C-alpha positions as CSV (number, residue, x, y, z in Angstrom):
1,M,-24.2,90.8,157.3
2,A,-23.5,88.0,159.8
3,F,-26.4,85.5,160.4
4,E,-28.1,86.5,157.1
5,S,-27.8,83.3,155.4
6,L,-28.6,81.4,158.6
7,S,-31.6,83.5,159.2
8,E,-32.9,82.7,155.6
9,R,-32.3,79.0,156.1
10,F,-34.2,78.9,159.4
11,Q,-37.2,80.6,157.7
12,E,-37.2,77.9,155.0
13,A,-37.2,75.2,157.7
14,F,-40.2,76.8,159.6
15,K,-42.2,77.0,156.4
16,K,-42.5,73.2,156.5
17,L,-44.2,73.3,159.8
18,R,-46.9,75.8,158.9
19,G,-50.5,74.5,158.9
20,K,-50.0,71.7,161.4
21,G,-52.0,71.6,164.6
22,K,-49.7,69.5,166.7
23,L,-46.1,68.5,166.0
24,N,-45.2,64.9,165.6
25,E,-41.8,63.4,165.6
26,E,-41.5,63.2,161.8
27,D,-42.4,66.9,161.4
28,V,-39.9,68.1,163.8
29,R,-37.1,65.6,162.5
30,E,-37.5,67.0,158.9
31,A,-37.4,70.7,160.1
32,L,-34.4,70.0,162.3
33,K,-32.5,68.4,159.5
34,E,-32.6,71.7,157.6
35,I,-31.7,73.7,160.7
36,R,-28.7,71.3,161.4
37,R,-27.4,71.8,157.9
38,A,-27.9,75.5,158.2
39,L,-25.9,75.6,161.4
40,L,-23.0,73.5,159.9
41,E,-22.9,75.8,156.9
42,A,-22.7,78.7,159.2
43,D,-19.5,77.1,160.5
44,V,-21.0,76.2,163.8
45,N,-18.9,73.7,165.7
46,F,-20.2,70.2,164.9
47,T,-20.7,69.1,168.5
48,V,-22.5,72.3,169.4
49,A,-24.8,71.9,166.5
50,K,-25.5,68.2,167.3
51,D,-26.2,69.1,171.0
52,F,-28.5,72.1,169.9
53,I,-30.6,70.0,167.7
54,K,-31.0,67.3,170.3
55,R,-32.3,69.8,172.8
56,V,-34.7,71.4,170.5
57,Q,-36.0,68.0,169.4
58,E,-36.5,66.8,172.9
59,K,-38.5,69.9,173.8
60,A,-40.6,70.1,170.5
61,V,-41.8,66.5,170.0
62,G,-45.4,66.3,171.3
63,E,-45.4,69.9,172.5
64,E,-48.8,71.4,172.7
65,V,-49.5,74.6,170.7
66,F,-49.1,77.4,173.2
67,G,-52.6,79.5,173.2
68,S,-53.1,80.8,169.8
69,L,-49.7,80.0,168.5
70,N,-49.5,77.6,165.7
71,A,-47.0,74.7,165.4
72,S,-44.3,76.5,163.6
73,Q,-44.4,79.4,166.0
74,T,-44.1,76.9,168.8
75,V,-40.9,75.6,167.3
76,I,-39.7,79.1,166.8
77,K,-40.1,79.8,170.5
78,I,-38.2,76.7,171.4
79,V,-35.4,77.4,168.9
80,R,-35.2,81.2,170.1
81,D,-34.8,80.0,173.8
82,E,-32.1,77.5,172.9
83,L,-30.3,80.1,170.6
84,T,-30.3,82.4,173.5
85,E,-28.7,79.8,175.8
86,L,-26.3,78.9,173.1
87,L,-25.2,82.6,172.8
88,G,-24.7,82.9,176.5
89,G,-28.1,83.1,178.2
90,T,-28.0,86.5,179.7
91,Q,-25.9,89.6,179.1
92,S,-22.5,89.5,180.8
93,R,-21.4,92.9,182.0
94,L,-18.0,94.3,182.7
95,T,-16.6,93.9,186.3
96,V,-16.2,97.4,187.9
97,S,-13.7,97.7,190.7
98,S,-15.0,99.2,194.1
99,K,-11.7,101.0,194.2
100,P,-10.8,102.7,191.0
101,P,-9.2,102.4,188.6
102,T,-10.9,99.4,187.0
103,V,-8.2,97.7,184.8
104,L,-9.3,96.1,181.6
105,M,-6.7,94.2,179.5
106,L,-7.2,93.4,175.8
107,A,-5.6,90.5,174.2
108,G,-5.7,88.8,170.9
109,L,-3.9,87.8,167.7
110,Q,-2.7,90.5,165.3
111,G,-5.3,91.6,162.8
112,A,-8.3,91.0,165.1
113,G,-8.7,94.8,165.6
114,K,-7.4,95.2,169.2
115,T,-6.2,98.8,168.9
116,T,-9.4,100.0,167.3
117,T,-11.6,98.1,169.8
118,A,-9.6,99.6,172.7
119,A,-10.7,103.0,171.4
120,K,-14.2,101.9,170.8
121,L,-14.5,100.5,174.3
122,A,-13.1,103.7,175.7
123,K,-15.7,105.9,173.8
124,H,-18.5,103.4,175.0
125,L,-17.4,103.7,178.6
126,K,-17.0,107.4,178.4
127,Q,-20.6,107.7,177.1
128,K,-21.5,105.8,180.2
129,G,-19.9,108.4,182.4
130,K,-16.6,106.9,182.9
131,S,-13.2,108.6,182.6
132,P,-11.0,106.1,180.6
133,L,-7.3,106.0,179.9
134,L,-6.0,104.1,177.0
135,V,-2.5,102.5,177.5
136,A,-0.3,101.9,174.5
137,A,1.5,98.7,175.4
138,D,2.0,97.3,171.9
139,V,5.6,98.2,171.4
140,Y,6.2,95.9,168.3
141,R,3.7,96.5,165.7
142,P,4.7,99.6,163.6
143,A,2.5,102.6,164.1
144,A,0.4,100.9,166.8
145,I,1.1,103.6,169.4
146,T,0.4,106.3,166.8
147,Q,-2.9,104.7,165.8
148,L,-4.0,104.6,169.5
149,E,-2.9,108.2,169.9
150,V,-4.7,109.5,166.8
151,L,-8.0,107.7,168.0
152,G,-7.5,108.9,171.5
153,N,-7.2,112.5,170.2
154,E,-10.2,112.1,168.0
155,L,-12.3,111.0,171.0
156,N,-10.7,113.4,173.5
157,I,-9.6,110.3,175.6
158,P,-6.0,110.4,177.1
159,V,-3.4,107.9,176.0
160,Y,-0.5,106.8,178.1
161,K,2.6,106.0,176.1
162,E,6.3,105.9,176.7
163,E,8.6,107.0,173.7
164,N,11.4,104.6,172.9
165,C,10.4,102.0,175.6
166,Q,10.4,98.5,174.6
167,D,9.2,97.0,178.0
168,P,5.4,96.6,177.8
169,V,5.3,95.3,181.4
170,G,7.0,98.4,182.7
171,I,4.8,100.6,180.7
172,V,1.6,99.0,182.1
173,S,3.0,99.1,185.7
174,R,3.4,102.8,185.4
175,A,0.2,103.6,183.6
176,V,-2.0,102.4,186.5
177,P,-0.7,105.0,189.1
178,Y,-0.7,107.5,186.4
179,A,-4.4,106.9,185.9
180,T,-5.0,107.3,189.7
181,A,-3.0,110.5,189.7
182,H,-5.1,112.0,186.7
183,L,-8.5,110.9,188.1
184,C,-9.0,108.2,185.3
185,D,-11.4,105.5,186.7
186,T,-10.8,103.0,184.0
187,V,-7.6,101.8,182.3
188,I,-7.8,100.0,178.9
189,I,-4.5,98.2,178.0
190,D,-3.9,97.6,174.3
191,T,-1.4,94.7,174.3
192,A,0.7,93.4,171.4
193,G,-0.5,90.5,169.2
194,R,1.1,88.0,167.1
195,L,0.2,86.3,163.8
196,H,-0.2,83.0,165.8
197,I,-0.1,81.9,169.4
198,N,3.4,81.3,170.7
199,E,5.2,81.1,174.0
200,V,6.7,84.6,173.8
201,L,3.2,86.1,173.4
202,M,1.7,84.3,176.3
203,D,4.7,84.9,178.6
204,E,4.4,88.7,178.0
205,L,0.7,88.6,178.6
206,I,1.1,86.5,181.8
207,H,3.7,89.0,183.1
208,I,1.4,92.0,182.5
209,K,-1.4,90.1,184.2
210,E,0.8,89.2,187.2
211,T,2.0,92.8,187.4
212,V,-1.3,95.0,187.3
213,H,-3.9,92.1,188.1
214,P,-6.6,93.3,185.7
215,H,-10.2,93.2,186.7
216,E,-11.2,91.8,183.3
217,I,-9.1,90.1,180.6
218,L,-11.0,90.5,177.3
219,L,-10.0,88.5,174.2
220,V,-10.7,90.3,171.0
221,V,-11.5,87.8,168.1
222,D,-12.3,88.2,164.5
223,A,-15.7,86.8,163.5
224,M,-14.6,86.4,159.9
225,T,-12.1,83.7,161.0
226,G,-14.9,81.3,162.0
227,Q,-13.9,78.4,164.1
228,D,-10.3,79.6,164.2
229,A,-11.6,82.3,166.6
230,V,-13.0,79.5,168.9
231,T,-9.7,77.7,168.8
232,A,-7.8,80.8,169.6
233,A,-10.2,81.6,172.4
234,S,-9.7,78.2,174.0
235,A,-5.8,78.5,173.7
236,F,-5.8,82.0,175.3
237,D,-8.1,80.9,178.1
238,A,-6.1,77.9,178.9
239,A,-2.8,79.8,179.1
240,L,-4.0,83.2,180.4
241,G,-7.5,82.8,181.8
242,I,-9.8,85.2,180.0
243,D,-13.1,86.7,181.4
244,G,-14.8,87.4,178.2
245,L,-14.8,88.2,174.5
246,I,-15.1,91.1,172.2
247,M,-16.0,89.8,168.6
248,T,-15.1,92.1,165.9
249,K,-16.2,92.3,162.2
250,L,-19.8,91.0,162.7
251,D,-21.0,93.6,160.2
252,G,-19.1,91.9,157.5
253,D,-20.0,88.6,155.7
254,A,-19.1,86.5,158.6
255,R,-21.3,83.4,158.7
256,G,-21.8,83.7,162.4
257,G,-20.5,80.3,163.5
258,A,-17.9,81.6,165.9
259,A,-20.5,83.7,167.8
260,L,-22.8,80.6,168.2
261,S,-20.0,78.3,169.1
262,I,-17.6,80.3,171.4
263,K,-19.6,80.2,174.7
264,A,-20.4,76.5,174.5
265,V,-16.8,75.5,173.7
266,T,-15.0,78.0,176.0
267,G,-17.6,78.7,178.6
268,K,-16.7,82.4,178.3
269,P,-19.3,84.9,177.3
270,I,-19.2,87.5,174.5
271,K,-19.5,90.9,176.2
272,F,-19.2,93.2,173.1
273,I,-19.6,93.0,169.4
274,G,-18.0,95.3,166.7
275,V,-20.8,96.2,164.2
276,S,-18.9,98.8,162.1
277,E,-15.4,100.3,161.6
278,K,-16.6,103.7,163.1
279,T,-15.5,104.5,166.7
280,D,-19.2,104.1,167.8
281,G,-19.4,100.8,166.2
282,L,-19.3,98.8,169.3
283,E,-22.4,97.2,171.0
284,E,-23.0,95.4,174.3
285,F,-23.9,91.8,173.5
286,H,-27.4,90.7,174.5
287,P,-27.9,87.0,173.7
288,H,-31.8,87.1,173.6
289,R,-31.7,90.1,171.1
290,Y,-29.3,88.3,168.8
291,A,-31.3,85.1,169.0
292,S,-34.4,87.2,167.9
293,R,-32.5,88.8,165.0
294,I,-31.4,85.4,163.6
295,L,-35.1,84.3,163.6
296,D,-36.2,87.5,162.0
297,L,-38.1,88.6,165.1
298,G,-36.6,91.9,165.3
299,D,-34.8,93.8,168.0
300,V,-36.9,96.6,169.2
301,E,-35.0,96.9,172.4
302,T,-31.8,98.1,170.4
303,I,-33.8,100.5,168.4
304,I,-35.1,102.2,171.7
305,E,-31.6,102.4,172.9
306,K,-30.4,104.0,169.7
307,A,-33.2,106.4,169.9
308,Q,-32.4,107.4,173.5
309,A,-28.7,107.9,172.6
310,A,-29.6,110.1,169.6
311,F,-32.3,112.2,171.2
312,D,-30.8,113.5,174.5
313,E,-32.9,115.1,177.2
314,E,-32.3,118.6,176.0
315,S,-33.3,117.9,172.4
316,L,-36.4,116.0,173.6
317,A,-37.3,118.9,175.8
318,K,-37.1,121.2,172.8
319,M,-39.2,118.9,170.7
320,K,-42.0,118.8,173.4
321,K,-41.9,122.5,173.7
322,T,-42.2,122.9,169.9
323,M,-45.1,120.5,169.8
324,R,-47.0,122.3,172.6
325,S,-46.6,125.6,170.8
326,G,-47.5,124.2,167.4
327,A,-44.8,126.4,165.8
328,Y,-43.1,123.5,163.9
329,T,-40.6,124.9,161.3
330,L,-38.1,123.4,158.8
331,E,-35.4,124.3,161.3
332,N,-37.0,122.0,163.8
333,F,-37.3,119.4,161.1
334,L,-33.6,119.7,160.3
335,Q,-32.6,119.2,163.9
336,Q,-34.6,116.0,164.1
337,L,-33.2,114.7,160.9
338,Q,-29.7,115.2,162.3
339,S,-30.5,113.3,165.4
340,L,-32.0,110.4,163.3
341,R,-28.7,110.2,161.4
342,K,-27.0,109.5,164.8
343,M,-29.0,106.3,165.0
344,G,-27.3,104.9,161.9
345,S,-28.3,104.2,158.4
346,M,-32.0,103.3,157.6
347,S,-30.8,100.0,156.3
348,S,-29.3,99.0,159.7
349,L,-32.4,100.3,161.5
350,L,-34.8,98.3,159.3
351,G,-32.6,95.2,159.9
352,L,-33.8,95.4,163.4
353,M,-37.5,95.3,162.6
354,P,-39.6,92.1,163.1
355,G,-40.3,90.3,159.8
356,I,-38.1,92.4,157.7
357,G,-36.4,89.3,156.2
358,K,-39.3,88.6,153.9
359,Y,-38.7,92.0,152.2
360,K,-34.8,91.6,151.8
361,K,-34.8,91.3,148.0
362,E,-36.9,94.5,147.7
363,L,-34.7,96.5,150.1
364,D,-31.4,95.2,148.5
365,K,-32.5,97.2,145.5
366,V,-32.8,100.5,147.4
367,D,-29.9,102.5,148.5
368,L,-30.5,103.0,152.2
369,D,-26.9,103.5,153.4
370,G,-27.5,106.8,155.4
371,K,-28.1,108.9,152.2
372,E,-31.8,109.1,152.8
373,F,-31.3,111.8,155.2
374,K,-28.7,113.8,153.2
375,Q,-30.8,115.2,150.4
376,P,-33.5,116.9,152.7
377,E,-30.7,118.1,154.9
378,A,-28.8,119.7,152.1
379,I,-32.0,121.3,150.7
380,I,-32.9,122.9,154.1
381,L,-29.3,124.0,154.7
382,S,-29.4,125.9,151.4
383,M,-32.4,128.0,152.6
384,T,-32.1,131.3,154.4
385,T,-32.8,131.7,158.1
386,A,-36.1,133.3,157.2
387,E,-37.1,130.4,155.1
388,R,-36.1,127.8,157.5
389,T,-38.1,129.4,160.4
390,S,-41.2,130.5,158.6
391,P,-44.3,129.1,159.8
392,N,-45.6,128.5,156.5
393,P,-42.6,128.0,154.1
394,K,-44.7,127.1,151.0
395,L,-46.1,130.5,150.9
396,L,-42.7,132.1,151.2
397,I,-40.6,129.9,149.0
398,K,-41.9,130.7,145.5
399,D,-40.3,129.6,142.2
400,S,-37.3,131.8,142.1
401,R,-36.4,130.8,145.7
402,K,-36.9,127.2,144.8
403,R,-34.5,127.4,141.9
404,R,-31.8,129.0,144.2
405,I,-32.3,126.3,146.8
406,A,-32.1,123.6,144.3
407,K,-28.9,125.0,142.8
408,G,-27.3,125.4,146.2
409,S,-28.1,121.9,147.4
410,G,-27.2,120.1,144.1
411,T,-30.9,118.9,143.7
412,R,-33.7,119.6,141.4
413,V,-36.8,121.9,141.9
414,Q,-39.0,118.8,142.0
415,D,-36.9,117.6,145.0
416,V,-37.5,121.0,146.8
417,N,-41.3,120.7,145.9
418,R,-41.4,117.2,147.5
419,L,-39.7,118.1,150.6
420,L,-42.1,121.2,151.1
421,K,-45.0,118.9,150.5
422,Q,-43.8,116.3,153.0
423,F,-43.1,119.0,155.6
424,T,-46.5,120.4,155.3
425,E,-48.0,116.9,156.1
426,I,-45.8,116.8,159.0
427,Q,-47.0,120.2,160.1
428,K,-50.6,119.1,160.0
429,M,-49.8,116.0,162.2
430,M,-48.2,118.4,164.8
431,K,-51.3,120.6,164.8
432,Q,-53.6,117.6,165.3
433,A,-51.4,116.4,168.1
434,K,-51.6,119.8,169.7
435,K,-55.5,119.9,169.3
436,M,-55.7,116.5,171.0
437,Q,-53.5,117.7,173.7
438,G,-56.0,120.6,174.4
439,N,-58.9,118.2,174.2
440,K,-57.4,116.0,176.9
441,K,-58.5,118.4,179.7
442,R,-62.2,118.2,178.4
443,H,-62.3,114.5,177.6
444,S,-60.7,112.2,180.1
445,F,-61.2,109.2,178.0
446,L,-58.7,110.4,175.4
447,P,-55.2,108.8,175.6
448,K,-52.5,110.7,177.5
449,F,-49.8,112.1,175.2
450,P,-46.3,112.3,176.6
451,F,-45.9,116.0,175.6
């Protein structure tokens, strides 16, 4: 994962400061030497790394300990604040036109993932209540139009294309009025890329820009290419004038140097990041959240957002009703497991928890790639309706039923027993919550539950 090595090196540097009451110049200098090496090894631009260290040192030397924080925590706070600024300071949102449609133009080199990113962006905006139209303007790369069309069909998002037309400027000029006529409030243009920057590529992009006047030009860059991504961003901005960046493949083994350098070098913010190959693998970029992740301080805000997306209002209402009634069944449990799967694998969620870095070696030994939900789901789906909806499944599901369920789910009887035991414990918790809910009316000092 991106930033993993950088995060580990930062933790090593901070260890050297533990146990000190007040920072002196020598303490800070030694720790910052380690941080500087870590930044350069992560492929951060040399000048950017140098300026970063200088700012941290100026703020840290002679700094008093903040309240109950110790010296190492003081430096962590300073580094986190500076990392946040380095990554852009605040979240940069997309410009939305007051008169639809909003036109978003995607540009970038071939291989950066523009076409897939266009579809991911369309899905993201659709989930936000927008009505996007994808425009297939890459007429050169074989199968580019087909790829966009397949993704559009998968996501139920319309795709504008013109068969046997080799004029991308003409295609785009006709796509915008088409969007207006079909009530699409956002146009996402997938332009052609090249293996390297050349005059032909830039001329075409400039003509598209002059024709449709996009509200945002977003450059798609590959995080795996390191400082080459920063160089490409500078060249595109100089010739075309970009408004922001979408950085792909941050879920791979990219060292993260491009993400930490690109805003400082180009002045343009990262607006989205690609975190998986799936169509939902696009996230809005929040500098302060990523700064916290790098320092192993966690990202609870992202966990909350994932939970809100996975548990819609209807499912939450059903959950509250179930908890009030106390009639919690395996069917309810199954529905909640399926909602949790929408949040991603357990490993990705644990990666957002504060302090998880210290347990990395132990977690690497455990397979947490989404499979932790599959076995209990398979077991419950192998049950009959009566078994899944029984208020006391342990009494109903005897040995012969357990053998049938285990066979049907490809598991062992021991696995079925373990699930039933875990479910019984959850049922007890639900009943205790219901009891406390009833006691609220008699004891005003008890905490208020949100159900």
